[in-house]
C-alpha positions in Angstrom: 112.9 224.5 -25.3 110.3 224.5 -22.5 109.4 228.1 -23.3 108.3 227.0 -26.7 106.2 224.1 -25.3 104.5 226.4 -22.8 103.7 228.9 -25.5 102.3 226.2 -27.8 100.1 224.9 -24.9 98.8 228.4 -24.4 98.2 228.8 -28.1 96.4 225.5 -28.3 94.1 226.4 -25.4 93.4 229.8 -26.9 92.5 228.1 -30.3 90.2 225.6 -28.5 88.5 228.4 -26.6 88.0 230.4 -29.8 86.6 227.4 -31.7 84.3 226.5 -28.9 83.0 230.1 -28.6 82.5 230.3 -32.4 80.6 227.0 -32.3 78.4 228.3 -29.5 77.7 231.5 -31.6 76.6 229.4 -34.5 74.6 226.7 -32.8 73.6 228.2 -29.4 74.4 224.9 -27.7 75.2 226.0 -24.1 77.6 223.3 -23.3 80.0 224.8 -25.9 79.8 228.0 -24.0 80.8 226.4 -20.7 83.6 224.5 -22.4 84.8 227.7 -24.0 84.9 229.4 -20.6 86.9 226.4 -19.3 89.5 226.6 -22.1 89.7 230.4 -21.7 90.6 229.8 -18.0 93.1 227.2 -19.1 94.6 229.7 -21.5 95.0 232.1 -18.6 96.5 229.3 -16.6 99.1 228.7 -19.3 99.9 232.4 -19.7 100.4 232.7 -15.9 102.7 229.6 -16.1 104.9 231.4 -18.7 104.9 234.6 -16.6 105.7 232.6 -13.4 108.6 230.6 -14.9 110.2 233.2 -17.2 109.1 236.8 -16.5 108.5 237.2 -12.8 111.2 234.9 -11.5 111.4 236.6 -8.1 107.6 236.1 -7.3 105.9 232.8 -6.8 102.7 232.7 -8.8 101.9 229.0 -8.0 98.8 229.8 -5.9 97.4 232.1 -8.7 98.1 229.4 -11.3 96.4 226.7 -9.2 93.4 229.0 -8.5 93.0 229.8 -12.2 93.1 226.1 -13.2 90.6 225.2 -10.4 88.2 228.0 -11.5 88.4 226.8 -15.1 87.6 223.2 -14.2 84.8 224.3 -11.9 83.3 226.3 -14.7 83.1 223.2 -16.8 81.8 221.1 -14.0 79.1 223.7 -13.3 78.2 223.8 -17.0 78.0 220.0 -17.1 75.7 219.9 -14.1 73.6 222.9 -15.1 73.0 221.7 -18.6 71.8 218.2 -17.8 69.7 217.8 -20.8 
């Protein structure tokens, strides 16, 4: 059951990233771009979670997962600070 939930979380993150990038392509509002990058990083984080739990059971990918999540949030934080107007 948890595999389905993890896969749905990855699909939801991917959908959000796609919608944010398509909104950026239409409007050119740069905060949509930074939010799209954040959700793309969160998608990678969810995919690494699935790989860590169910594919590579002998290898611990916790550090990679945490680094990916941190990078995604830092991208959004950078975008929020950079696009102050």
